[in-house]
N, C-alpha and C positions, 0 to 999 in steps of 0.2 A: 820647538814652537817659535815662529817668526817674531822678531821684536820690532816695534815701531817707536821711534823717538818722538817725544812730545816736548816742544820748546815753549817755555813760559817766560813772561816778563820777569825781571829780577825781583820786583816787589812781591808778585804773586808766588814765585818759586820759594822765596823766603818764608812767606806766610804758610804755604803748604807744608814746608819742612817743619816749621815750628808747631803746626797743628797736628801733624801726624796723620793727615788725611790719606786713605789708601788710594793713591793715584791710579794704579794699575786697574783696580776693580772698577772705579768710577769711570775711567776712560773706556774700559771694555763695555760696560753697560750702555754708556752714551753712544758709542760707535754701533753697537748692536741695534739700538733703537733707531739711529739715523739710517742705517742700512735697510732696516725693515721699511721705513717710511719711503725712502727713495725707490726701493724695489717695488713697493706696492703701487706707486704712481706709474712706474714703467709698465708693470703688468696690466694695470687698468687701461692705460693708453693703447697698449698693443692688442688687448682683447676687444677694444672698442668702447666708446662712451655713448651713453644714451642721454640726450638733451633733457629728458624728463626725470632722470635719476642722478643728476650731478651731485646733489647734496649727499646722497648715499655713496656714490663712487669716489668722490673727492671730498671727504668729510672735513678736512682741515682748511679747504679753500673758503674764502669769505663769499658773501652773497654777490658782491661786485665781480669777484673772480669767476664765480659760476656764470654770471651774465656774460662775461667776456668769452668763456669757453662755449656757451650756448650760441652766441653770435658767430663765433668761428665755425661751429658745426653748420649753422644755417647758411653761412656764406659758401662753405664747401659743397653743400647739397643743392645750392642754387644753380649750378652749372652741370656740365657733363660729370658722370661718376668719377669721383676722385677722393683720395683721403684728405683729411684736414691737415693743412700744411702749416708751417711756422708763419707764413704770410697771412693765413687766415686768422691765426691767433693774434698777430700784431694788428690786423684790421679790426678784430673784435675789441682789442684794447683801446684803439683810437675811437671806435664807434660808440663804446659805452659812455664816454663823454664826461664822467664826473669822478674819475678815480685819481688816486694819488700819483700814479705813474705819469699822468699828463702834467701834473704840477711839477714833477721832477724834470720832465723835458723842458718845460717853460723856464724853470730855474736855471737850467743849463743853456738857456737862450736858444732853444730848438723849438720851433713852432710845430705842434702836432700836425697842422695842415700841410706843412712842408714834408713831414714824414709820410703822410698819406699820398701826396703827389708822387714822391719817390717810390713808394710801394706800388702804386698803380702802373709804374713803368716796368715792373718785373712780373713775369708769369709765375703763378704760385706753384707750379708743378715741382714735386719733390719725390724722392724714391721711398718705397716702402708703403705700409699702411693697409695691406690687404687684410680683410676680415672675413673669416669663413662663415660666420653666422648671420651676416647681413647687417651687423651693427656698424656704426661709423668708426672707421679706422683712422689712425693718425700716422702721418708720414714719419720716417726715421728722424729727421731734424725736429719735427714737432714733438715727438716723444722725448728726444734728447733735451729740448727746451723745457718741457714739463719736469723732467728729472732735475735739471739745473735750478728750476724754480723752487722745488722743494729743498734742494741743497742750500740755496741762498737763504731761505727762511731759517733753516737749521743753523747755518753759519752765523746769522745775525741774532740767534737766540730767541727766535719768535715761535710761539705756539700756534700760529695761524699762517696761512699762505694768502697774500694779497696781490693786488695788481702791480704793486711796486716790485715784488719778488718776481713776478712774471716778466716785467720789463728787463730785469737783470738776467733772467734765464734766457730770454730771447736774444739779448745782446751778447751773451757769452757763448751761445751755441755756434760752432764754427762753420757748419755746412749749409745751413738753411737760408732761405731768401730773407727772412726777417733780420737775422744777424747781419747779413751783408748790407741791407738797407740802413739799419741803425748805425752801423759803423761808418757808412758813407756820409750820413748826416751829422756825425760827430759824437755818437754815444759810445764812448770808450768804456768797457766794463768796470774798470777800477774807479774812474771818475763818477760813473753812474752809481756805484755802490756807496761812495761817499755822499753823493747827493741824496740818495735814499735815506741814509743815516741822518743827514741834516734835516730832511723833510720830516722824519718821524720825531726828531728832537723838537722841531718847530711846532708840530702838531701837539705834542705834550705840553709845550710852553704855552700854547694858546688855550688848551684845556685847563691849565692851572690858573689862567687869568680870565674867568668868564665875563667879568665886567668890561674888560678891554675888548675881548673878542666880540661882544654883543653890540659894539658901537658901529660896526661896519661890515663889509662883505668878508666873511671868514676865508673865502678863497683868496682874495687879495691880501688879507692879513698873513695867510700861510705863505703866499708867494714872496711877500716882503721879508718874512723871517728866513725863508729859504735863501733868498738873495743875500741877506746879511751873513748867513752861515757859510755860504760858498765863496764870498769875496776873499777871505784869506787864502783859500785854496787856489783861486784864480791868480791872485797876486804872486804866490809862490811859483806857480807854473810859468808866469810871465818872466819872473826874475831868472828862472832856470833857462828859459829860452834865450834871454839876453846874454847870459854867460856862455851858452853854447854857440851863439852867433847864428847867422843865416844858414839855411840848409844849402849844400853845394848844388849848383845847377847841372843839369844833365848835359853831357857833351854831344 
C-alpha cells in the first residue's frame, strides 16, 4: 500500500503524539471525503450545469457563488454556441458586485474595474466543454477552476464554497483566460490566499463587534480591517525586494 507523509507543525505533532490520536485513520477519512467532493464538482461541470438547478448541483456553494455561476452561464449563452469558460466565471464574479472576492481585490489594491477591462481584451474561447445532452458544458480550464475552488475551500477548512474560494480557484488555474488575466493584474495565488484569510478574519472581527460595525458602512469597515491585516505582509515583501535588489535588465 502506498505511503503518504504528513508534515505537522512541531506543537501539533507533539499534541497528536501525546493524545494518541489515530493519525492514519483520520487522514484517510479526510482525504476520502475531500476526493469525493472535488470529484463531484468535476463530474458535475463536465456533465453540464443547469442555471435553474445550481443549488442542487452545487450544494456547498453559497447563494452568491450560485449567482456568479448563473451569470457565467448567461454570458456564455449570450453569444455563439460555446462552453462556459473561465473568463465567463471571472466576468460573473465581477458582475455580481457584492461578494467578498471583490473586497479582497480592493485590499490588494487591484480595482475590479481594471480586471474587467483587462478581461474584455481577451477572447473567452477555451478548449473542451462539449455536452451530449444539450446542457451547458464548461471548458476544461473552467472545470479545472471549479475543482481548485473546492480544493481551496477544503484546504482552508471551510464547509462552504464562496466567491472568495472561486477567486483563488480562477487565479490558480494555469491554462485559462481568467488565470492569465488575474496574474497579469497582480493576483498571485499565494498572496491572494493570504488576503482571503485576512478578509475572513476581518469579517469575523466585525461580526464580534456589532456596535462598532453598525456605526458606518460595513464594506468600508471590512476594507479597513483587510488593509490593516495585509500591511505586515506588504512590508515583509518590500523588505525582501530591497534585500534582493533591482531586477537585472534585459540585454
